[in-house]
N, C-alpha and C positions, 0 to 999 in steps of 0.2 A: 488809274483814271484816264479817260480820254474825253474829247470834247463832247461826246454824245451821252456821257454819264449823268451830267448835271448842267444846268444853265450856267453860262459864263457870266462873270460879273460885268456890270455896265462900265465900271472904272476899276482898274487894277493898279496898285502902286507897288513898284518893284525898285528896291535898292540894290545896286550891283557894286561889289567891291572885288578888286583883283587886278592884276596887270603886272607891269614891269616889262614883260616880253610878249611877243605875239602868241606864244603857247598858252598864256593865261588870258590875254585880251580878246582874241578872235573867237574862242568859244562863247565867251560872255556876250559879245556883240551878235553872234549868230542866234543865241537864245533870245536876246532882246528883239531882234528882227522877227523871229518866228512867233514869239508871244504877241507881238504888236499885230502881225498878220492875222493870227487866229482870232484875237479879240476884235479886230476891225471887220473880219468877215461876219461877225455876229452883232455888229453895231456897237461894240464896246470900244474903249480907249485905254491906252497904257500911259501911266505917268512913271517915268523912270528917272532916277538920279544915280550917278556913278561916283563912288569915292575911289580916288587913286592917288598917285604921287605926281608931282609936277614934272618929274624927270621921266616917268615911264611912258611906254608907247600909248598907253590908254589916254594920256593927256592930249594927244593928237587925235586919236581915233574917235573918242566919244564926242568931242565938239564938232568934228567933221561930219559926224552922223546926226547932228542936232540934238545930242543927248546932254542934258545939264550935268556939269561936272564940278566936283569940289574935292579938296584934299584934306588930309589929317596928317598929324605928325606920326612918324613911324620909324622903325629902325631895322636895318638889315643885319642878320647874324651871319658872320663870315665863318664858314665851316672849317673844321680842321680835325684830323684823326687824333690829334694831341689835345686832350681835354684842357690842358693848361693854356693852350693858345686861344681857346674860346673866351678866355678872360682878358684878352688884349684890349687896350684902351678904347679902340674904335667900337668894338662890340659892346663894351660897358656903356659908352656914351649913347649908342643907339638904343640899347635895351632900356636906358632911362627915359627915352622919348615915348616908349609905348604907352605908359600910363596917361600922358598928355593926349596922345591920339585916341585912346579909349574914351576920355572925358569929351573931346571934340566929337567923336562919333556918336556918343550918347545924345549930345544936343542935336546933332543932325537927324538922328532917328526920331527923337521926340518931336521935332518940327515936321518931318516929312511923313511920318506915321505909315511905313511901308506895310503892305500885306505880307510880304516875304522878303528876306534878304538872301541874295545869291552871291556866294563867295567862290571864286574860281582859282585861288591861289596867288602866290606872290606875297611878300612880306607885309604889303599894305592891307591884306585881308585880315590880319590878325586883330588890330584894334577895332575894326568895324564888326568883325565876327563876335568878339567879346562883348561889345556894346549891344549887339542884337540879343544876346542871352540876358543881359542885364535889364534891357527894356522889354523882355518877354515877347520878342518878335521871332517868328519861325525862321530858322537859318538852314539854308540848303547849300551844302558844299558840292562842288564839282571837281573831280580829280581827273586830269588828263592823262596821267601816266599809270603804269602798272602798280607802282608803289606809291603810297600817299606822300605828297611833298611835305616839307617841314611845316608850312603854315597850316595845311589841312590836318596834320597830325596834332597840332596845337589845339585846333578847333573842333576835332571830331566828337569829343564828349559833349559839346554844346549844340550839335546839329540835330535838327528834326529828321533830315534825310541826308544821306551821303551818296551822291550820284557818281558812279565810277565808270570807266571806259572799257573795262575788260573783266570778263568772268574770273580770270586768274588773279584779280585783285582781292576777291572775297576772302580766300583763306589767309591772305596777308594781313587782314584787318584785325585789330584787337577784338577779342571775343565780346567785350563790353559794348562795342558799337556795331557789331556785324549785323544786328537786326534792323539797323537804320539804313543799311546799304541797299542800293538798287542799281542794276547795270543799265545805263542809258547809252553808252558809247560817248565818243568825243564829237561835239557838233562840227560839221563840216559846212563851210560856206556853200550855199546851194548852187552858185554859179560855177563852182569847180566841177560839178557833176554833169554839166551841160555843154561841154566843149565839142568842137567838130574839127577832125584832122585836116580837112580841106581848107578850113579858115586859117589854120596855122601855116599852111603852105603858101596861101595867098598873102597873108599879113606879113610874114617873114621873108617872102621871095625865095622860097625853098625849091625852086623849080629844077635845080640841078641835082636834087636828091634822087637816088635810085629807089623807087618805091617797091621794087622787088626785094630789097634788103630790109631788115628791121631797123627801126629808129631808136636810138638811145638818147634820153634826156638826162644831162648831168647838171646838178645844181648844188651850190654850197650855200644857199640862202641869200638874202639880199646883198650882203656884203662879199659873198663868195667864201670859199674855203681853201686856203693855201694848200693844205694837205691833199685835197681832192684835185685841185688844179694841177699840182705837181705830177701826180701819178697818171692822170689822164693825159697830160702833155707828153709824158715819156712813152705812153702807150698809143699815141695818136695814129701812126702809120698802121699799126696792127688793128686798131678799132675800125679805121675807115676802110680797110679792106673787106670788112665784114658787116658794116653797118653805116647808116647815116647818124650824124651826131649834132644835137643841139646842146651847146655848152653855155650855161649861164655861170659866168666866172667871177662877178663882182666888178664894179666900175674901175677899181684900182688895178686890175689885173689884165685888162683887155690888151694893152699894147704889147706886153711881154709875150703873151700867148699868140697874138697876131704875128709877131716877128717869127716865132717858132713855127707857126703854120705856113709862113711864106715859103718854106723849103719843101713843102708837100708837092708831089706831082699834081697836075691840074685835075686829073680825074678824082683823086682823093680829096683835094681841096674843095671841089664842088659839093662834097657830102658833109662839109664841116660848116656849121653856122655858130659863130661865136658872138655872144652878147653879154654886156656887163650886168644888165637888169632886165628881168621879165615882170611885166605888169598885167594889164587886163587880158593879154593874150595867154595867160598861163593855162586856163581850162582847155584851150585849143591845142596847146603843145602837149599837155597830158593826154588828150585824146589821140594825138599822133604817135606818142611814145609807146614802144613795145616793151621797153625796159627802162627803169629809172635808176641812176646812181646818185645817192644823196646822203645827208646826215639822216639821223633817226630820231628826231624830235617827235613829241606827241602829235603835233598838228600834222606833220608830214606823214606819220604812220596812218592817221585817221583818214587823210585824203586818198593815199594810195591804196589802202585796203578797201575803202568804199568803191574805188574805181577798179579794184582787182588788178592792179599793176604789179608785175614781177619787179623786184627791186634788189639791188646790191647796196647795203648800207655801210657807210663808213662813219661810225659813231664819233661824236665829239668827245674826246677823252676827258676834257675838263668839265663836262656837264654835271650839274649838281647831283651828288650821290651816284655818279657813274650811270645816270638814268638812261642815257642814250644807248649805251652798250647793253644794258638790261632789256630795253625795248627791242633792239635788233635781234638779240639772242632768242627772245621770246617768240618772234615770228619765224626764225630760222629752224627752231625745234619742230615746227609743224610744217615745214616745207614751203612757207609763205614768203620767204626772202633768204638772201644770203648775207651774213654778218661778217664784215671784215674788221676784226678787233686787233688792237696791238699795232705791230709794225706793218704798215700797208705799203706795199711796193707795186710797181707796175706789173710784175710777174703775177703777184696774187690777184690783182684786178683782172688781168687777162684770164686766169684760171677760173675766177668766179663767173666771168661773162661768157666764156667760150661755149659752154653747154646751152646757155640761153639764147646766144646768137645763132647757133647752128641747128638747133632742134626745136622746131615750132611746138612739138608735143610737150617738150619740157617747159616752155614758156606757158602753155595753156594750163599745165598742171599747176605751176606756181600761181598763175592768176586765179585759178579756182580756189586754192588754198588760202591765198590773200583775201579773197572775197568772203570767206567764211569769218574772217576777223572784222570785216567792215560793217559799219552801222550807218548807212546814209540817212536813216531816220532818227539819228541821235538828238538832234535839236528838238523835234517833236516829242521825244521820250522825256527830255529834260524839262520842257514846258509842262507836260503832264505832271511831273514831280513837283514843280513850282506850284501849280494850281492846287494839287492835292495838299501840299504842306500848308498852303494858305487857308484852306477851307476847314482844317481840323481845329 
């Protein structure tokens, strides 16, 4: 379905559940914004309610966006390869909270009467997703990663539609739910796609960068990543002889890296911009970057492939189900990125970056391969799925 297939409703009621991390929260927020804009363009309105946890990122993001927010009891399953450890007391206590959360979510759904429920993952999605089935409300799951996360696996049999981010997810789904799946991609915040390199130069004062050289953007996420900071710090002189570098290291790591950079020759130091945090200037930094070094969470992959950015990924080893390594290898197999898995050293980072920094044709080929995985229209595709599910 698209917006021309049938008239849009005058009022649409959407219940959102999911969160805990940005990977679950921001796709939901982008879908809400996109649905709101589409309805508004046709004189309609969106009533939305978000069910989350008080500790999750969604508890800050939803109210900041003016989205009504409420919570239900839920429990986190602490995973282990040892089945006996799943029976640890903390797991048993949390699992005992899920029935209360389902009861609370049933009452919320009965009062709010949503046209559709969107669940984007995270353990808070389980009670609301189960309650949607009990109240006979259409449930749409959105999965950001290649393999279904734990919450979505629990809810897959209850879903009217399962929106996935990659074609490669389809054969991994249980046969019983495969017919409900549709590939939408992972919604990307639209502002990420509209950056300007010259704005980054002006905003960050990068006037000593040598624009004849490629620019590398290194990021470890909002808090930084010690593993990435360490190997980049060790490789700094080598890197800066070949590239400009914007390094987002996390607020706690700025001073130690600044001390390290103080020993650089002036010419190299002028090509190094160190910052603890990147905010609204991110789209412009991404526009400036020729290569990105980062973790390989689902949101990062969605943004970089939508932009067609060559990337060297250093997956977070402790990510749930080793998902980040799976994500990175998936792109590496098609020439869309380089995956540094296992013991990551400065030498390995240099070997990965060298062909990308010295060969523009290699960068261009990786950019084109990355773009084939990108879905900049993912939010619109997910909105189509929501409207279709509600109309059935």
